[in-house]
Backbone of each chain as nested JSON, in Angstrom:
{
  "chains": [
    {"id": "A", "residues": [
      {"number": 1, "name": "UNK", "atoms": {"N": [0.861, -1.177, 0.0], "CA": [0.0, 0.0, 0.0], "C": [0.901, 1.232, 0.0]}},
      {"number": 2, "name": "UNK", "atoms": {"N": [0.575, 2.204, -0.932], "CA": [1.489, 3.343, -1.021], "C": [1.455, 4.156, 0.274]}},
      {"number": 3, "name": "UNK", "atoms": {"N": [2.594, 4.856, 0.456], "CA": [2.78, 5.612, 1.685], "C": [1.697, 6.66, 1.911]}},
      {"number": 4, "name": "UNK", "atoms": {"N": [1.337, 7.373, 0.81], "CA": [0.388, 8.472, 1.054], "C": [-0.981, 7.915, 1.446]}},
      {"number": 5, "name": "UNK", "atoms": {"N": [-1.322, 6.717, 0.888], "CA": [-2.598, 6.098, 1.285], "C": [-2.514, 5.616, 2.725]}},
      {"number": 6, "name": "UNK", "atoms": {"N": [-1.341, 5.102, 3.056], "CA": [-1.125, 4.609, 4.422], "C": [-1.324, 5.736, 5.425]}},
      {"number": 7, "name": "UNK", "atoms": {"N": [-0.737, 6.908, 5.128], "CA": [-0.843, 8.01, 6.102], "C": [-2.253, 8.579, 6.087]}},
      {"number": 8, "name": "UNK", "atoms": {"N": [-2.891, 8.546, 4.921], "CA": [-4.291, 9.017, 4.878], "C": [-5.171, 8.121, 5.745]}},
      {"number": 9, "name": "UNK", "atoms": {"N": [-4.961, 6.817, 5.648], "CA": [-5.769, 5.88, 6.45], "C": [-5.506, 6.096, 7.937]}},
      {"number": 10, "name": "UNK", "atoms": {"N": [-4.224, 6.306, 8.268], "CA": [-3.862, 6.532, 9.669], "C": [-4.548, 7.791, 10.211]}},
      {"number": 11, "name": "UNK", "atoms": {"N": [-4.598, 8.844, 9.348], "CA": [-5.222, 10.101, 9.772], "C": [-6.733, 9.892, 9.981]}},
      {"number": 12, "name": "UNK", "atoms": {"N": [-7.343, 9.111, 9.087], "CA": [-8.783, 8.819, 9.228], "C": [-9.03, 8.097, 10.545]}},
      {"number": 13, "name": "UNK", "atoms": {"N": [-8.164, 7.142, 10.852], "CA": [-8.323, 6.389, 12.109], "C": [-8.189, 7.326, 13.312]}},
      {"number": 14, "name": "UNK", "atoms": {"N": [-7.238, 8.261, 13.239], "CA": [-6.992, 9.169, 14.366], "C": [-8.175, 10.106, 14.564]}},
      {"number": 15, "name": "UNK", "atoms": {"N": [-8.69, 10.659, 13.47], "CA": [-9.811, 11.595, 13.588], "C": [-11.055, 10.85, 14.081]}},
      {"number": 16, "name": "UNK", "atoms": {"N": [-11.238, 9.618, 13.612], "CA": [-12.385, 8.827, 14.097], "C": [-12.266, 8.594, 15.591]}},
      {"number": 17, "name": "UNK", "atoms": {"N": [-11.058, 8.305, 16.046], "CA": [-10.844, 8.069, 17.478], "C": [-11.148, 9.326, 18.277]}},
      {"number": 18, "name": "UNK", "atoms": {"N": [-10.686, 10.472, 17.772], "CA": [-10.934, 11.738, 18.473], "C": [-12.44, 11.994, 18.559]}},
      {"number": 19, "name": "UNK", "atoms": {"N": [-13.156, 11.62, 17.481], "CA": [-14.614, 11.828, 17.481], "C": [-15.3, 10.938, 18.513]}},
      {"number": 20, "name": "UNK", "atoms": {"N": [-14.844, 9.697, 18.615], "CA": [-15.445, 8.777, 19.595], "C": [-15.23, 9.327, 21.002]}},
      {"number": 21, "name": "UNK", "atoms": {"N": [-13.99, 9.775, 21.282], "CA": [-13.69, 10.325, 22.604], "C": [-14.563, 11.56, 22.889]}},
      {"number": 22, "name": "UNK", "atoms": {"N": [-14.752, 12.39, 21.877], "CA": [-15.553, 13.61, 22.067], "C": [-17.012, 13.246, 22.33]}},
      {"number": 23, "name": "UNK", "atoms": {"N": [-17.509, 12.237, 21.618], "CA": [-18.913, 11.817, 21.835], "C": [-19.084, 11.331, 23.262]}},
      {"number": 24, "name": "UNK", "atoms": {"N": [-18.099, 10.563, 23.746], "CA": [-18.193, 10.059, 25.121], "C": [-18.232, 11.226, 26.111]}},
      {"number": 25, "name": "UNK", "atoms": {"N": [-17.42, 12.248, 25.85], "CA": [-17.407, 13.417, 26.736], "C": [-18.759, 14.137, 26.661]}},
      {"number": 26, "name": "UNK", "atoms": {"N": [-19.28, 14.298, 25.436], "CA": [-20.547, 15.032, 25.274], "C": [-21.724, 14.291, 25.912]}},
      {"number": 27, "name": "UNK", "atoms": {"N": [-21.6, 12.957, 26.001], "CA": [-22.679, 12.189, 26.657], "C": [-22.896, 12.667, 28.093]}},
      {"number": 28, "name": "UNK", "atoms": {"N": [-21.802, 13.095, 28.735], "CA": [-21.941, 13.541, 30.132], "C": [-21.887, 15.059, 30.248]}},
      {"number": 29, "name": "UNK", "atoms": {"N": [-21.581, 15.734, 29.143], "CA": [-21.521, 17.2, 29.156], "C": [-22.281, 17.752, 27.946]}},
      {"number": 30, "name": "UNK", "atoms": {"N": [-23.607, 17.484, 27.878], "CA": [-24.353, 17.814, 26.654], "C": [-24.407, 19.3, 26.312]}},
      {"number": 31, "name": "UNK", "atoms": {"N": [-24.021, 20.172, 27.262], "CA": [-24.121, 21.618, 26.95], "C": [-22.744, 22.245, 26.742]}},
      {"number": 32, "name": "UNK", "atoms": {"N": [-21.699, 21.426, 26.609], "CA": [-20.355, 21.996, 26.499], "C": [-20.113, 22.496, 25.068]}},
      {"number": 33, "name": "UNK", "atoms": {"N": [-20.149, 23.804, 24.891], "CA": [-20.054, 24.371, 23.524], "C": [-18.688, 24.124, 22.894]}},
      {"number": 34, "name": "UNK", "atoms": {"N": [-17.649, 24.253, 23.723], "CA": [-16.291, 24.048, 23.176], "C": [-16.159, 22.646, 22.603]}},
      {"number": 35, "name": "UNK", "atoms": {"N": [-16.682, 21.671, 23.349], "CA": [-16.594, 20.272, 22.904], "C": [-17.399, 20.081, 21.628]}},
      {"number": 36, "name": "UNK", "atoms": {"N": [-18.551, 20.733, 21.558], "CA": [-19.381, 20.584, 20.352], "C": [-18.717, 21.213, 19.136]}},
      {"number": 37, "name": "UNK", "atoms": {"N": [-18.075, 22.348, 19.357], "CA": [-17.363, 22.976, 18.235], "C": [-16.239, 22.065, 17.727]}},
      {"number": 38, "name": "UNK", "atoms": {"N": [-15.509, 21.498, 18.675], "CA": [-14.425, 20.56, 18.311], "C": [-15.014, 19.379, 17.551]}},
      {"number": 39, "name": "UNK", "atoms": {"N": [-16.136, 18.867, 18.021], "CA": [-16.802, 17.71, 17.387], "C": [-17.16, 18.038, 15.934]}},
      {"number": 40, "name": "UNK", "atoms": {"N": [-17.784, 19.199, 15.733], "CA": [-18.206, 19.567, 14.359], "C": [-16.99, 19.738, 13.453]}},
      {"number": 41, "name": "UNK", "atoms": {"N": [-15.947, 20.321, 14.008], "CA": [-14.736, 20.559, 13.21], "C": [-14.108, 19.219, 12.819]}},
      {"number": 42, "name": "UNK", "atoms": {"N": [-14.002, 18.285, 13.743], "CA": [-13.39, 16.975, 13.436], "C": [-14.283, 16.186, 12.488]}},
      {"number": 43, "name": "UNK", "atoms": {"N": [-15.592, 16.36, 12.638], "CA": [-16.524, 15.612, 11.782], "C": [-16.354, 16.053, 10.318]}},
      {"number": 44, "name": "UNK", "atoms": {"N": [-16.21, 17.361, 10.165], "CA": [-16.012, 17.906, 8.814], "C": [-14.69, 17.384, 8.228]}},
      {"number": 45, "name": "UNK", "atoms": {"N": [-13.669, 17.376, 9.073], "CA": [-12.353, 16.91, 8.625], "C": [-12.457, 15.431, 8.213]}},
      {"number": 46, "name": "UNK", "atoms": {"N": [-13.21, 14.644, 8.971], "CA": [-13.346, 13.217, 8.655], "C": [-14.038, 13.04, 7.311]}},
      {"number": 47, "name": "UNK", "atoms": {"N": [-15.072, 13.833, 7.071], "CA": [-15.787, 13.72, 5.782], "C": [-14.841, 14.022, 4.626]}},
      {"number": 48, "name": "UNK", "atoms": {"N": [-13.99, 15.022, 4.809], "CA": [-13.047, 15.404, 3.743], "C": [-12.027, 14.3, 3.522]}},
      {"number": 49, "name": "UNK", "atoms": {"N": [-11.496, 13.753, 4.588], "CA": [-10.494, 12.676, 4.479], "C": [-11.124, 11.433, 3.849]}},
      {"number": 50, "name": "UNK", "atoms": {"N": [-12.361, 11.121, 4.261], "CA": [-13.035, 9.934, 3.737], "C": [-13.287, 10.093, 2.249]}},
      {"number": 51, "name": "UNK", "atoms": {"N": [-13.671, 11.305, 1.842], "CA": [-13.917, 11.558, 0.405], "C": [-12.617, 11.346, -0.369]}},
      {"number": 52, "name": "UNK", "atoms": {"N": [-11.506, 11.829, 0.213], "CA": [-10.204, 11.643, -0.47], "C": [-9.882, 10.157, -0.578]}},
      {"number": 53, "name": "UNK", "atoms": {"N": [-10.183, 9.408, 0.489], "CA": [-9.892, 7.963, 0.474], "C": [-10.735, 7.254, -0.58]}},
      {"number": 54, "name": "UNK", "atoms": {"N": [-12.022, 7.615, -0.605], "CA": [-12.928, 6.916, -1.537], "C": [-12.573, 7.249, -2.972]}},
      {"number": 55, "name": "UNK", "atoms": {"N": [-11.979, 8.458, -3.178], "CA": [-11.557, 8.81, -4.528], "C": [-10.355, 7.931, -4.925]}},
      {"number": 56, "name": "UNK", "atoms": {"N": [-9.463, 7.707, -3.94], "CA": [-8.247, 6.93, -4.237], "C": [-8.566, 5.439, -4.324]}},
      {"number": 57, "name": "UNK", "atoms": {"N": [-9.484, 4.98, -3.472], "CA": [-9.82, 3.551, -3.448], "C": [-11.321, 3.393, -3.642]}},
      {"number": 58, "name": "UNK", "atoms": {"N": [-11.832, 3.62, -4.838], "CA": [-13.288, 3.544, -5.038], "C": [-13.773, 2.121, -4.839]}},
      {"number": 59, "name": "UNK", "atoms": {"N": [-14.982, 1.951, -4.349], "CA": [-15.49, 0.587, -4.168], "C": [-15.879, 0.0, -5.528]}},
      {"number": 60, "name": "UNK", "atoms": {"N": [-16.319, 0.896, -6.469], "CA": [-16.629, 0.384, -7.813], "C": [-15.717, 1.095, -8.81]}},
      {"number": 61, "name": "UNK", "atoms": {"N": [-15.018, 0.299, -9.636], "CA": [-14.11, 0.891, -10.623], "C": [-14.619, 0.593, -12.032]}},
      {"number": 62, "name": "UNK", "atoms": {"N": [-14.259, 1.52, -12.949], "CA": [-14.614, 1.261, -14.359], "C": [-13.332, 0.913, -15.091]}},
      {"number": 63, "name": "UNK", "atoms": {"N": [-13.26, -0.263, -15.667], "CA": [-12.071, -0.646, -16.434], "C": [-12.532, -1.009, -17.848]}},
      {"number": 64, "name": "UNK", "atoms": {"N": [-11.992, -0.227, -18.838], "CA": [-12.399, -0.279, -20.26], "C": [-13.892, -0.608, -20.389]}},
      {"number": 65, "name": "UNK", "atoms": {"N": [-14.684, 0.282, -19.802], "CA": [-16.143, 0.224, -19.984], "C": [-16.804, -0.815, -19.106]}},
      {"number": 66, "name": "UNK", "atoms": {"N": [-16.01, -1.571, -18.427], "CA": [-16.581, -2.647, -17.593], "C": [-16.575, -2.199, -16.134]}},
      {"number": 67, "name": "UNK", "atoms": {"N": [-17.687, -2.405, -15.411], "CA": [-17.695, -2.033, -13.992], "C": [-17.176, -3.211, -13.183]}},
      {"number": 68, "name": "UNK", "atoms": {"N": [-16.429, -2.887, -12.075], "CA": [-15.88, -3.967, -11.249], "C": [-16.011, -3.572, -9.782]}},
      {"number": 69, "name": "UNK", "atoms": {"N": [-16.431, -4.508, -8.946], "CA": [-16.511, -4.285, -7.499], "C": [-15.087, -4.327, -6.97]}},
      {"number": 70, "name": "UNK", "atoms": {"N": [-14.487, -3.115, -6.915], "CA": [-13.052, -3.045, -6.649], "C": [-12.721, -3.244, -5.175]}},
      {"number": 71, "name": "UNK", "atoms": {"N": [-13.77, -3.288, -4.372], "CA": [-13.492, -3.436, -2.931], "C": [-12.66, -4.696, -2.694]}},
      {"number": 72, "name": "UNK", "atoms": {"N": [-12.922, -5.734, -3.513], "CA": [-12.171, -6.988, -3.303], "C": [-10.699, -6.816, -3.64]}},
      {"number": 73, "name": "UNK", "atoms": {"N": [-10.38, -5.803, -4.484], "CA": [-8.966, -5.618, -4.869], "C": [-8.232, -4.701, -3.896]}},
      {"number": 74, "name": "UNK", "atoms": {"N": [-8.996, -3.775, -3.284], "CA": [-8.273, -2.744, -2.49], "C": [-7.524, -3.435, -1.366]}},
      {"number": 75, "name": "UNK", "atoms": {"N": [-6.534, -2.855, -0.728], "CA": [-5.71, -3.536, 0.274], "C": [-6.545, -4.217, 1.361]}},
      {"number": 76, "name": "UNK", "atoms": {"N": [-6.246, -5.437, 1.63], "CA": [-6.934, -6.178, 2.691], "C": [-6.356, -5.742, 4.032]}},
      {"number": 77, "name": "UNK", "atoms": {"N": [-7.112, -5.933, 5.133], "CA": [-6.656, -5.428, 6.432], "C": [-5.244, -5.891, 6.787]}},
      {"number": 78, "name": "UNK", "atoms": {"N": [-4.877, -7.136, 6.425], "CA": [-3.553, -7.607, 6.843], "C": [-2.45, -7.036, 5.968]}},
      {"number": 79, "name": "UNK", "atoms": {"N": [-2.884, -6.369, 4.872], "CA": [-1.854, -5.751, 4.021], "C": [-1.599, -4.31, 4.47]}},
      {"number": 80, "name": "UNK", "atoms": {"N": [-2.361, -3.889, 5.465], "CA": [-2.212, -2.507, 5.92], "C": [-1.353, -2.542, 7.175]}},
      {"number": 81, "name": "UNK", "atoms": {"N": [-0.174, -1.902, 7.126], "CA": [0.658, -1.924, 8.356], "C": [0.053, -0.966, 9.377]}},
      {"number": 82, "name": "UNK", "atoms": {"N": [0.442, -1.167, 10.661], "CA": [0.109, -0.204, 11.712], "C": [-1.28, -0.367, 12.275]}}
    ]},
    {"id": "B", "residues": [
      {"number": 1, "name": "UNK", "atoms": {"N": [-10.753, 25.982, 40.036], "CA": [-11.247, 26.124, 41.426], "C": [-10.393, 25.214, 42.304]}},
      {"number": 2, "name": "UNK", "atoms": {"N": [-9.87, 25.792, 43.425], "CA": [-9.038, 24.987, 44.301], "C": [-9.833, 23.8, 44.848]}},
      {"number": 3, "name": "UNK", "atoms": {"N": [-9.115, 22.723, 45.181], "CA": [-9.784, 21.524, 45.695], "C": [-10.587, 21.886, 46.948]}},
      {"number": 4, "name": "UNK", "atoms": {"N": [-9.962, 22.715, 47.813], "CA": [-10.629, 23.079, 49.085], "C": [-11.95, 23.804, 48.797]}},
      {"number": 5, "name": "UNK", "atoms": {"N": [-11.889, 24.73, 47.79], "CA": [-13.114, 25.501, 47.485], "C": [-14.218, 24.556, 47.008]}},
      {"number": 6, "name": "UNK", "atoms": {"N": [-13.763, 23.54, 46.248], "CA": [-14.791, 22.614, 45.729], "C": [-15.517, 21.947, 46.887]}},
      {"number": 7, "name": "UNK", "atoms": {"N": [-14.721, 21.55, 47.903], "CA": [-15.331, 20.866, 49.053], "C": [-16.309, 21.811, 49.728]}},
      {"number": 8, "name": "UNK", "atoms": {"N": [-15.863, 23.074, 49.891], "CA": [-16.728, 24.047, 50.587], "C": [-17.972, 24.332, 49.778]}},
      {"number": 9, "name": "UNK", "atoms": {"N": [-17.794, 24.38, 48.441], "CA": [-18.981, 24.72, 47.626], "C": [-20.006, 23.598, 47.714]}},
      {"number": 10, "name": "UNK", "atoms": {"N": [-19.525, 22.369, 47.924], "CA": [-20.473, 21.237, 47.981], "C": [-20.999, 21.069, 49.414]}},
      {"number": 11, "name": "UNK", "atoms": {"N": [-20.075, 21.175, 50.412], "CA": [-20.493, 20.831, 51.771], "C": [-20.61, 22.047, 52.681]}},
      {"number": 12, "name": "UNK", "atoms": {"N": [-20.471, 23.257, 52.11], "CA": [-20.66, 24.442, 52.954], "C": [-19.344, 25.028, 53.409]}},
      {"number": 13, "name": "UNK", "atoms": {"N": [-19.37, 26.358, 53.656], "CA": [-18.164, 27.111, 54.033], "C": [-17.501, 26.494, 55.268]}},
      {"number": 14, "name": "UNK", "atoms": {"N": [-16.14, 26.552, 55.292], "CA": [-15.428, 26.141, 56.496], "C": [-15.394, 24.632, 56.672]}},
      {"number": 15, "name": "UNK", "atoms": {"N": [-15.861, 23.889, 55.662], "CA": [-15.883, 22.425, 55.818], "C": [-14.471, 21.888, 55.609]}},
      {"number": 16, "name": "UNK", "atoms": {"N": [-14.004, 21.043, 56.516], "CA": [-12.664, 20.454, 56.39], "C": [-12.797, 19.03, 55.857]}},
      {"number": 17, "name": "UNK", "atoms": {"N": [-11.722, 18.51, 55.287], "CA": [-11.754, 17.177, 54.681], "C": [-12.195, 16.142, 55.729]}},
      {"number": 18, "name": "UNK", "atoms": {"N": [-11.806, 16.379, 56.997], "CA": [-12.149, 15.398, 58.047], "C": [-13.64, 15.412, 58.376]}},
      {"number": 19, "name": "UNK", "atoms": {"N": [-14.298, 16.539, 57.993], "CA": [-15.734, 16.628, 58.308], "C": [-16.565, 15.821, 57.309]}},
      {"number": 20, "name": "UNK", "atoms": {"N": [-15.913, 15.428, 56.215], "CA": [-16.697, 14.777, 55.154], "C": [-17.137, 13.386, 55.59]}},
      {"number": 21, "name": "UNK", "atoms": {"N": [-18.307, 12.941, 55.094], "CA": [-18.815, 11.611, 55.486], "C": [-17.849, 10.511, 55.044]}},
      {"number": 22, "name": "UNK", "atoms": {"N": [-17.755, 9.493, 55.879], "CA": [-16.862, 8.376, 55.529], "C": [-17.462, 7.571, 54.379]}},
      {"number": 23, "name": "UNK", "atoms": {"N": [-16.633, 6.826, 53.721], "CA": [-17.047, 5.83, 52.716], "C": [-17.906, 6.423, 51.606]}},
      {"number": 24, "name": "UNK", "atoms": {"N": [-17.778, 7.743, 51.404], "CA": [-18.512, 8.367, 50.283], "C": [-17.46, 8.811, 49.278]}},
      {"number": 25, "name": "UNK", "atoms": {"N": [-17.612, 8.438, 48.021], "CA": [-16.586, 8.844, 47.034], "C": [-17.007, 10.137, 46.367]}},
      {"number": 26, "name": "UNK", "atoms": {"N": [-16.0, 10.854, 45.88], "CA": [-16.284, 12.115, 45.172], "C": [-15.522, 12.051, 43.852]}},
      {"number": 27, "name": "UNK", "atoms": {"N": [-16.258, 12.023, 42.724], "CA": [-15.589, 11.964, 41.417], "C": [-15.715, 13.336, 40.769]}},
      {"number": 28, "name": "UNK", "atoms": {"N": [-14.606, 14.079, 40.622], "CA": [-14.713, 15.414, 40.034], "C": [-15.208, 15.346, 38.597]}},
      {"number": 29, "name": "UNK", "atoms": {"N": [-15.987, 16.353, 38.195], "CA": [-16.532, 16.396, 36.832], "C": [-15.387, 16.682, 35.869]}},
      {"number": 30, "name": "UNK", "atoms": {"N": [-15.289, 15.909, 34.796], "CA": [-14.215, 16.121, 33.825], "C": [-14.401, 17.469, 33.123]}},
      {"number": 31, "name": "UNK", "atoms": {"N": [-13.27, 18.13, 32.847], "CA": [-13.332, 19.407, 32.125], "C": [-12.888, 19.201, 30.689]}},
      {"number": 32, "name": "UNK", "atoms": {"N": [-13.332, 20.066, 29.784], "CA": [-12.874, 19.988, 28.381], "C": [-11.577, 20.789, 28.308]}},
      {"number": 33, "name": "UNK", "atoms": {"N": [-10.491, 20.115, 28.515], "CA": [-9.201, 20.835, 28.557], "C": [-8.069, 19.897, 28.171]}},
      {"number": 34, "name": "UNK", "atoms": {"N": [-6.925, 20.527, 27.805], "CA": [-5.688, 19.786, 27.546], "C": [-5.933, 18.545, 26.668]}},
      {"number": 35, "name": "UNK", "atoms": {"N": [-6.164, 18.807, 25.37], "CA": [-6.417, 17.688, 24.449], "C": [-5.14, 17.332, 23.707]}},
      {"number": 36, "name": "UNK", "atoms": {"N": [-4.982, 16.08, 23.384], "CA": [-3.905, 15.655, 22.478], "C": [-4.374, 15.929, 21.05]}},
      {"number": 37, "name": "UNK", "atoms": {"N": [-3.42, 16.03, 20.13], "CA": [-3.77, 16.049, 18.702], "C": [-4.292, 14.657, 18.334]}},
      {"number": 38, "name": "UNK", "atoms": {"N": [-5.236, 14.546, 17.378], "CA": [-5.807, 13.226, 17.071], "C": [-4.776, 12.121, 16.889]}},
      {"number": 39, "name": "UNK", "atoms": {"N": [-3.686, 12.398, 16.157], "CA": [-2.718, 11.314, 15.925], "C": [-2.099, 10.859, 17.242]}},
      {"number": 40, "name": "UNK", "atoms": {"N": [-1.742, 11.826, 18.112], "CA": [-1.138, 11.439, 19.393], "C": [-2.189, 10.772, 20.284]}},
      {"number": 41, "name": "UNK", "atoms": {"N": [-3.441, 11.244, 20.201], "CA": [-4.511, 10.65, 21.026], "C": [-4.654, 9.167, 20.706]}},
      {"number": 42, "name": "UNK", "atoms": {"N": [-4.563, 8.838, 19.396], "CA": [-4.712, 7.433, 18.999], "C": [-3.573, 6.607, 19.592]}},
      {"number": 43, "name": "UNK", "atoms": {"N": [-2.365, 7.199, 19.629], "CA": [-1.207, 6.506, 20.212], "C": [-1.397, 6.304, 21.714]}},
      {"number": 44, "name": "UNK", "atoms": {"N": [-1.836, 7.391, 22.381], "CA": [-1.92, 7.368, 23.845], "C": [-3.166, 6.62, 24.329]}},
      {"number": 45, "name": "UNK", "atoms": {"N": [-4.173, 6.462, 23.445], "CA": [-5.385, 5.738, 23.842], "C": [-6.414, 6.624, 24.51]}},
      {"number": 46, "name": "UNK", "atoms": {"N": [-6.152, 7.947, 24.499], "CA": [-7.153, 8.877, 25.028], "C": [-6.929, 10.25, 24.397]}},
      {"number": 47, "name": "UNK", "atoms": {"N": [-8.001, 11.041, 24.305], "CA": [-7.897, 12.39, 23.744], "C": [-7.47, 13.378, 24.833]}},
      {"number": 48, "name": "UNK", "atoms": {"N": [-7.671, 12.945, 26.074], "CA": [-7.5, 13.858, 27.205], "C": [-6.215, 13.553, 27.986]}},
      {"number": 49, "name": "UNK", "atoms": {"N": [-5.319, 14.569, 28.076], "CA": [-4.055, 14.355, 28.812], "C": [-4.346, 13.869, 30.229]}},
      {"number": 50, "name": "UNK", "atoms": {"N": [-5.362, 14.445, 30.845], "CA": [-5.622, 14.132, 32.253], "C": [-6.103, 12.693, 32.454]}},
      {"number": 51, "name": "UNK", "atoms": {"N": [-6.515, 12.03, 31.365], "CA": [-6.944, 10.637, 31.517], "C": [-5.858, 9.687, 31.036]}},
      {"number": 52, "name": "UNK", "atoms": {"N": [-4.705, 10.252, 30.663], "CA": [-3.594, 9.431, 30.16], "C": [-2.766, 8.959, 31.361]}},
      {"number": 53, "name": "UNK", "atoms": {"N": [-3.211, 7.897, 31.989], "CA": [-2.578, 7.432, 33.242], "C": [-2.139, 5.99, 33.085]}},
      {"number": 54, "name": "UNK", "atoms": {"N": [-1.103, 5.725, 32.282], "CA": [-0.69, 4.335, 32.043], "C": [-0.233, 3.672, 33.338]}},
      {"number": 55, "name": "UNK", "atoms": {"N": [-0.685, 2.44, 33.527], "CA": [-0.264, 1.691, 34.732], "C": [1.092, 1.076, 34.428]}},
      {"number": 56, "name": "UNK", "atoms": {"N": [2.111, 1.408, 35.242], "CA": [3.435, 0.869, 34.922], "C": [3.954, 0.034, 36.092]}},
      {"number": 57, "name": "UNK", "atoms": {"N": [2.987, -0.659, 36.759], "CA": [3.455, -1.581, 37.79], "C": [3.682, -0.91, 39.124]}},
      {"number": 58, "name": "UNK", "atoms": {"N": [3.679, 0.454, 39.151], "CA": [3.861, 1.129, 40.453], "C": [2.617, 1.925, 40.779]}},
      {"number": 59, "name": "UNK", "atoms": {"N": [2.181, 2.718, 39.866], "CA": [1.013, 3.547, 40.151], "C": [0.763, 4.383, 38.928]}},
      {"number": 60, "name": "UNK", "atoms": {"N": [-0.376, 5.062, 38.908], "CA": [-0.73, 5.851, 37.728], "C": [0.298, 6.961, 37.556]}},
      {"number": 61, "name": "UNK", "atoms": {"N": [0.695, 7.197, 36.3], "CA": [1.693, 8.237, 36.021], "C": [0.935, 9.435, 35.438]}},
      {"number": 62, "name": "UNK", "atoms": {"N": [0.944, 10.589, 36.122], "CA": [0.194, 11.743, 35.591], "C": [0.66, 12.136, 34.199]}},
      {"number": 63, "name": "UNK", "atoms": {"N": [-0.3, 12.425, 33.31], "CA": [-0.058, 12.883, 31.932], "C": [0.774, 11.914, 31.11]}},
      {"number": 64, "name": "UNK", "atoms": {"N": [1.042, 10.739, 31.624], "CA": [1.67, 9.713, 30.79], "C": [3.059, 10.036, 30.291]}},
      {"number": 65, "name": "UNK", "atoms": {"N": [3.714, 11.105, 30.846], "CA": [5.071, 11.378, 30.276], "C": [6.139, 11.047, 31.323]}}
    ]}
  ]
}
């Protein structure tokens, strides 16, 4: 798996983790505005990163006019280091 | 808020730690403060520095550093 995809995946994992932690905090602090602002900002960042990932590794690919379920080709979990 | 003030705000002015009821626990409310960057948070296993207390066989280590 190329390096830039590797680091993109790592960043997606990190932002997802930050979002989970923020949700847990908001569960007990539902009126914390700072936490909510952070949550919205990270959520937006995750959407952008995910869009970049899906562009690089589309689930459906077109090869010479033929559609292919490319998910089976994209790197398998054990091929992803880290 | 100082720890002492917190006790007084909950149990009344002039309250000393010894005046507090036995066998009652007090869990301070977590604050939204001192966050790790997402990449470091994933490494440390928490977004919050204050909850980064790795057990290293002796006792919790504040801020994990």
